[in-house]
C-alpha positions as CSV (number, residue, x, y, z in Angstrom):
1,M,0.1,0.1,0.2
2,T,1.6,3.2,-1.1
3,N,1.6,6.7,1.1
4,N,-1.6,7.8,-1.5
5,D,-3.4,4.7,-0.5
6,T,-2.9,5.3,3.3
7,A,-3.5,8.9,3.1
8,L,-6.8,8.5,1.7
9,L,-8.1,5.2,3.8
10,E,-7.2,7.6,6.7
11,R,-9.6,10.5,5.4
12,I,-12.8,8.1,4.2
13,Y,-12.3,6.1,7.3
14,P,-14.2,7.7,9.6
15,E,-17.3,8.2,7.2
16,I,-17.4,4.9,6.1
17,L,-17.5,3.9,10.1
18,K,-19.9,5.9,10.9
19,R,-22.4,4.7,8.0
20,I,-22.2,1.2,8.8
21,T,-22.6,2.4,12.5
22,E,-26.2,4.3,11.2
23,A,-26.7,1.8,8.9
24,K,-26.5,-1.3,11.0
25,P,-26.6,-3.9,8.2
26,W,-26.2,-7.2,10.5
27,K,-29.4,-6.0,12.3
28,N,-31.3,-7.6,9.2
29,N,-30.0,-10.9,9.9
30,I,-31.3,-11.0,13.8
31,F,-34.0,-13.4,14.3
32,I,-36.6,-11.9,16.8
33,P,-38.8,-14.4,17.7
34,S,-42.5,-14.2,17.5
35,M,-43.7,-13.1,20.9
36,D,-47.0,-14.2,19.7
37,V,-45.5,-18.5,18.7
38,Y,-43.1,-18.4,21.3
39,R,-45.5,-17.4,24.5
40,V,-44.5,-18.9,28.0
41,D,-47.1,-20.2,29.7
42,P,-49.4,-18.5,31.6
43,S,-49.1,-20.2,34.7
44,S,-45.4,-19.6,34.7
45,E,-44.3,-17.2,37.3
46,F,-44.2,-13.4,36.0
47,M,-41.2,-11.3,36.2
48,P,-39.6,-13.6,38.4
49,Y,-35.7,-11.9,37.6
50,S,-34.6,-8.4,38.7
51,T,-33.2,-7.7,35.5
52,C,-34.1,-7.2,31.9
53,S,-35.0,-10.7,30.9
54,S,-36.3,-11.2,27.3
55,R,-38.2,-14.2,28.8
56,D,-40.5,-11.6,30.4
57,F,-41.7,-10.2,27.0
58,F,-43.2,-13.7,26.1
59,H,-45.4,-13.6,29.0
60,P,-49.1,-13.2,28.6
61,E,-49.4,-10.7,31.3
62,F,-46.1,-8.5,29.4
63,K,-48.7,-8.0,27.0
64,R,-51.5,-7.3,28.7
65,L,-50.4,-4.8,30.8
66,S,-48.5,-2.9,27.3
67,A,-51.9,-2.9,26.2
68,E,-53.4,-0.6,29.5
69,I,-49.9,1.1,29.3
70,G,-49.8,1.7,26.0
71,I,-46.5,0.6,24.6
72,P,-45.4,-1.2,21.4
73,E,-45.0,-4.9,22.0
74,V,-41.0,-4.5,21.2
75,F,-37.9,-6.1,22.7
76,H,-36.9,-2.7,24.5
77,R,-35.7,-2.2,28.4
78,K,-37.6,0.8,28.7
79,Y,-40.7,-0.6,27.8
80,W,-39.3,-3.4,30.9
81,E,-39.1,-0.9,33.2
82,W,-42.7,0.2,32.8
83,V,-44.3,-3.0,33.0
84,Y,-42.3,-3.7,35.7
85,V,-43.9,-1.2,38.0
86,V,-47.0,-1.9,37.1
87,H,-46.8,-5.5,37.5
88,H,-44.7,-5.0,41.4
89,A,-47.2,-1.7,41.8
90,F,-50.4,-4.0,41.8
91,R,-48.6,-7.0,43.6
92,T,-48.0,-5.5,46.5
93,N,-51.3,-4.3,46.6
94,C,-50.3,-0.2,47.0
95,V,-52.3,0.6,43.8
96,G,-56.1,1.9,44.4
97,P,-58.9,4.0,45.5
98,G,-57.9,5.9,48.3
99,K,-54.4,5.4,47.9
100,R,-51.4,8.0,46.8
101,G,-48.6,7.7,44.5
102,L,-45.8,9.7,43.6
103,V,-42.9,9.5,40.7
104,F,-39.8,10.5,40.4
105,G,-38.4,11.8,37.2
106,V,-42.0,11.7,35.4
107,G,-40.8,12.8,31.6
108,Q,-43.4,11.0,29.5
109,E,-44.1,8.5,31.3
110,T,-48.1,6.9,30.9
111,L,-47.9,5.6,34.2
112,P,-49.7,7.9,36.8
113,A,-52.5,7.6,33.3
114,V,-52.7,4.1,34.8
115,F,-52.6,4.4,38.5
116,A,-55.1,7.1,38.2
117,A,-57.2,5.5,36.6
118,S,-57.4,2.6,39.5
119,G,-58.8,5.8,41.3
120,M,-54.9,6.4,42.9
121,R,-54.5,10.2,43.4
122,V,-50.9,10.5,41.8
123,T,-48.0,13.2,42.4
124,A,-45.9,13.9,39.3
125,T,-42.7,15.4,39.8
126,D,-39.9,16.3,37.6
127,A,-36.6,18.2,38.0
128,P,-36.8,21.7,38.8
129,R,-37.1,24.1,35.2
130,A,-34.5,25.7,36.2
131,S,-31.9,22.8,36.2
132,T,-29.3,21.2,33.9
133,V,-30.7,18.2,34.5
134,S,-34.1,19.4,33.0
135,A,-32.5,21.0,30.4
136,A,-30.9,17.8,28.9
137,W,-33.9,15.8,29.3
138,K,-36.0,18.8,27.0
139,S,-33.3,18.2,24.5
140,G,-34.6,15.0,24.2
141,N,-38.0,15.4,25.2
142,E,-38.4,13.1,27.5
143,Y,-39.2,16.0,30.4
144,A,-42.4,17.3,31.4
145,Q,-42.8,21.1,33.2
146,E,-46.7,20.8,33.7
147,L,-49.4,18.8,33.6
148,A,-50.6,19.6,30.4
149,E,-47.8,18.3,29.2
150,M,-48.0,14.7,30.4
151,P,-49.9,12.0,28.5
152,H,-53.9,10.8,30.2
153,G,-53.3,7.4,28.4
154,K,-56.5,5.9,28.4
155,M,-58.3,8.5,30.7
156,D,-60.2,11.6,29.6
157,R,-58.4,14.4,29.9
158,A,-60.9,16.2,33.2
159,E,-60.5,12.9,35.1
160,F,-56.7,12.3,34.7
161,E,-56.5,16.6,35.6
162,R,-58.6,15.7,38.6
163,L,-56.7,13.0,40.0
164,V,-52.6,14.0,38.6
165,E,-50.6,17.0,40.2
166,W,-47.6,17.9,38.7
167,R,-44.4,19.5,40.9
168,E,-40.7,20.2,40.4
169,C,-38.5,17.6,42.5
170,D,-34.8,17.8,43.4
171,M,-34.1,14.1,43.7
172,N,-31.0,15.1,46.2
173,S,-33.1,17.1,48.4
174,I,-36.8,16.4,48.7
175,D,-38.7,18.4,50.3
176,P,-40.5,17.4,53.1
177,E,-44.0,18.0,51.6
178,F,-43.5,14.7,49.4
179,R,-44.9,12.6,52.6
180,D,-47.0,10.1,53.5
181,Y,-47.5,8.1,50.4
182,D,-48.7,4.2,49.4
183,L,-46.2,3.9,46.0
184,C,-43.4,5.9,45.3
185,W,-41.2,5.2,42.0
186,S,-38.8,5.8,39.2
187,S,-37.5,4.6,35.7
188,C,-34.1,4.9,35.4
189,C,-33.6,8.5,36.8
190,F,-31.4,8.2,40.3
191,E,-27.9,6.7,38.0
192,H,-28.0,11.0,37.2
193,L,-27.8,12.1,40.2
194,G,-24.2,12.7,39.8
195,D,-22.2,9.9,41.7
196,L,-23.3,6.2,43.0
197,Q,-23.5,7.8,46.2
198,K,-26.4,10.1,45.6
199,G,-28.6,7.8,44.0
200,I,-28.2,5.5,46.9
201,D,-29.2,7.9,49.2
202,F,-32.0,8.5,46.9
203,V,-33.3,5.3,46.9
204,I,-33.4,5.3,50.7
205,N,-34.7,9.3,51.3
206,S,-37.4,7.7,48.9
207,V,-38.5,5.1,51.4
208,E,-37.8,6.7,54.6
209,K,-39.1,10.2,53.6
210,T,-42.0,10.2,51.4
211,L,-43.4,6.4,51.8
212,K,-46.1,6.3,54.8
213,I,-45.4,2.9,57.0
214,G,-45.6,0.4,54.8
215,G,-45.3,1.7,51.8
216,V,-44.3,0.6,48.7
217,A,-41.3,2.1,46.5
218,I,-40.1,1.0,43.0
219,H,-37.2,1.6,40.9
220,T,-35.1,0.8,38.2
221,T,-31.5,1.9,36.8
222,E,-28.6,0.4,35.4
223,F,-27.1,-2.5,35.8
224,N,-23.4,-3.2,34.7
225,L,-23.4,-6.6,33.3
226,S,-19.4,-6.3,32.4
227,S,-17.5,-6.0,35.8
228,N,-18.3,-6.1,39.2
229,E,-15.3,-3.6,40.0
230,D,-14.6,-1.8,36.5
231,T,-17.4,0.8,36.3
232,V,-18.9,4.8,35.8
233,E,-18.7,6.0,39.6
234,D,-19.5,9.9,38.9
235,G,-20.8,11.8,36.2
236,W,-24.2,12.2,33.8
237,T,-24.6,8.2,34.0
238,V,-23.0,6.2,36.7
239,L,-23.4,2.2,36.6
240,Y,-24.7,0.3,39.3
241,R,-22.5,-3.0,40.1
242,R,-24.2,-6.3,41.7
243,K,-21.9,-5.3,45.0
244,D,-23.7,-1.8,44.7
245,I,-26.9,-3.4,44.3
246,E,-26.3,-5.9,47.2
247,A,-25.2,-3.2,49.7
248,L,-27.6,-1.4,49.4
249,I,-30.0,-4.2,49.8
250,R,-28.0,-4.7,52.7
251,E,-28.4,-1.6,54.1
252,L,-31.9,-1.0,53.7
253,E,-32.5,-4.7,55.4
254,Q,-30.6,-3.3,58.6
255,R,-32.8,0.1,58.5
256,G,-36.2,-1.8,58.9
257,H,-37.5,-2.6,55.3
258,S,-38.2,-5.1,53.6
259,V,-36.8,-5.7,50.4
260,D,-37.2,-8.4,47.0
261,P,-33.8,-10.1,46.3
262,L,-31.7,-9.0,43.4
263,I,-32.0,-12.3,41.0
264,V,-30.1,-11.5,38.0
265,A,-31.8,-13.0,34.9
266,P,-29.8,-15.9,33.3
267,D,-29.7,-15.3,29.5
268,T,-31.7,-17.9,28.0
269,L,-32.2,-17.2,24.4
270,V,-30.1,-15.8,21.0
271,I,-31.2,-11.8,22.0
272,D,-29.8,-12.0,25.8
273,G,-26.7,-11.8,24.2
274,Y,-27.2,-9.5,22.0
275,V,-25.4,-5.7,22.8
276,D,-26.7,-2.8,21.1
277,T,-24.7,0.3,20.4
278,P,-24.6,3.5,19.9
279,P,-26.8,5.1,18.5
280,Y,-29.4,2.8,19.1
281,A,-31.3,1.9,16.6
282,A,-34.4,-0.5,18.8
283,P,-35.5,-2.7,18.8
284,P,-34.1,-5.5,20.0
285,H,-32.7,-3.1,23.1
286,L,-32.4,-5.1,26.0
287,K,-28.4,-4.8,26.6
288,L,-26.2,-2.5,25.3
289,A,-22.7,-0.9,25.3
290,L,-22.2,2.8,27.3
291,E,-19.3,3.6,28.8
292,G,-17.4,0.7,27.3
293,H,-20.1,-1.8,29.5
294,V,-22.6,-3.6,28.5
295,T,-25.8,-2.8,31.2
296,T,-29.2,-3.4,31.2
297,S,-32.5,-2.0,33.6
298,V,-32.5,-3.7,37.2
299,G,-35.8,-3.4,39.7
300,L,-35.6,-3.0,43.0
301,V,-39.0,-3.5,45.0
302,I,-39.1,-1.7,48.9
303,R,-41.5,-2.0,51.4
304,R,-41.0,0.5,54.3
305,G,-40.7,-1.3,57.4
306,R,-40.5,1.7,60.0
């Protein structure tokens, strides 16, 4: 190869790589099983794991809850997170008439409408309008700055606005006015609070400051599948290792609360081994490459004990 050839390759290689990455031609060869054909036994346990698993998508209950939430049936971990929250909220009997719910970092979620449809009153919160966090989410249309911007799902708009209120909330400093709720939840939010410890502090505060005794907190976040040692500890997005989640569960239990055990889902199908890469042209998007690690979503279900 001549020097001219080398110089030419150096000039065009970045553009070639960019086009390949954006087009992702290898995705055309991915076999994505039909959820209707491969449905699992309806009597089998639903969502037995703490982390995102393709198995959950094949359960008939996932299909039913997806319809309730108003999301498509595709292999995307964000939809898994929403189904996870709804499933465990109803499983733990903290939703219904006379109950109160609090959501952090609500964005454009339809979950407030799902819970309000049961008769629950919901306080939907997002970052303060003037914060850098809200500015970042606005750029991706993942921020709601007033009730009028929130989707009302299957509910009548007037009834939705009667049962749901919108408030600002700094997750690093939860206002004392947010208290005595039966349920609080967040969907992949607390990894954006600055560092690992701030996210852990938020989870504990969400339980002890906002819930009544017996209330339930359900939170999802980033889970590092690559390493139990190397991770991203601070910055815009941090990645929680298994040992971080296990340490958090131990602390919550020592403080008198009960927590569902951490059960990492096994990779049972080929699709579980697929890792989506930037710019994340889903589906499938159950695992992704992020900051040099492979991550997925993990959920926590916590009942306040004291």
